[in-house]
C-alpha positions, 0 to 999 in steps of 0.5 A: 326070267328061270321062273318065269319060262318055268311056269310058260312051260308048266301052264300051257302043257295042256295043250299038247294034247289038242295037237298032233305030230306030222305023219307024213314024214314018217320018222316025226311020228317017232317024237314024244308028243307031249315033250315041251321046252324053251330057251332064251338067249339074251343079247348080253349071251346069258341064257335061260332053260324051262322044260324039255329044253336038251331035247333034240328035233329037226330043224325042218322049215327053221332051215329056211330062215339059213337057206335065205341068209346064204342065198342072199349072201351068194347072189344079193337081195335083188336076184333072189327076189327076182325069183321069189316073191315076198307076200304072205299066202293063205295057203299051206305052206306046200301048196301047189295050186299056189305056185301055179295060180298066183299072179307072180307066177314064181313062189309067194315067198322063201318060207314056203316050201317052194320057195325054199327049194328055189332058195336051195338052187341058188346057193354056191358050189360046185356039187351038191355036198359042196352047197350042203356043207356050206349051209351046215357050216354056217348053221354051226357058226350061228349056233356056236354048235360045232357037233350038228348033223343030220339026222340020217333017219329022217332024211331017208323018210323026207327023202322017200315021201317027198313027191309033193316037193318033187313036183314044186321043184319040177314045175318051178324048172319049167318055168325057169324059176330054178338052174341046175339038177332037180334031184341034186336041189332036192337032196340038199332040200331034205338034208338041210330039214334033216340037221337036229338041233334043240332048243338052245341051237334055234335060240341063238339063231334068233339071238344073232337076228335080235342084234341085226346080224352080231352073234352075241357070244363073240360079237362077231357080224355074220350079216349086214343090219339090212340083210337081218332086216329083210329077214325078220320082216320075211319071219313077220309076214310068212314065217309061221304059214298061214297062221302068220297074221294071227301069230303077229295080231297075238305074239307079235315078233318075228317067227320061224316055224318047223313041222318037228315042232321048233319055233324059233323067234327074235325079239329085237335088241332083246333076245332069241328064242327057241321052243320046241313042241312036236304036236302041231296045229292044223297050219303046221305049227306047235300049238303048245310052242305058240302057246309058250310065246304068247304067254311069254309075249304078254308077261315080258311085252316082246310084240314089236307092234 
């Protein structure tokens, strides 16, 4: 496995030159554009690494999977999906027109920014600190990493430049999609996106999902089989934004990306994969990471289709 991973990294490092760092969050421009790394966590707890797998980066939209798990736990799936749809989108992840013009009159899915912000508003907690600490503690549990923390510089950068997310949030508040204080909900959202992780952390989240909600390293169940099925299905249809269909055809595994350069993937009953490459394609997905996953899917026959 290690040889296969090293070959995939070496074969596809050339693609990073065609991508760009996320510029709308200024702090993300400090990343090394040429970085590319991977970790695989199998369901018997083995872990394999290659490339820049130890590099820390912010979780960004991969955190949307974590908060969706919590929101369903706190409210049940019927309530959550009465406020948010389950449909793919052909628009960008931060689209405003998408929110206003779709027939559902609610965010199309929980993997785009509008849907994810609405999800945060459903998480239990008396204060914004309590809500965020629940998110962070749950992230620690499903990664097996008690040292997770936010990157303060990225958090402040996101908060200072997050006007489009504010527009989405206030529009949803006006339509009764969201309850609570908008600025507090946004603050939680900016913080959750700024949690700092590495390839191993997201590979472990993927392995838990691949194992139907059971942590492979201690056999603890953290999610029901039904909720993990819902999460993985939405990852297939919506997890790579408006590039999800192309990803499903060429790679064929549930995955969620973030503009920090991470991709978290879950191969049912086989493994979790965490990839990092901050050079992004036009959809906001890691260009090198997608190429690495495409080679692995082909070599290891990972597609679920």
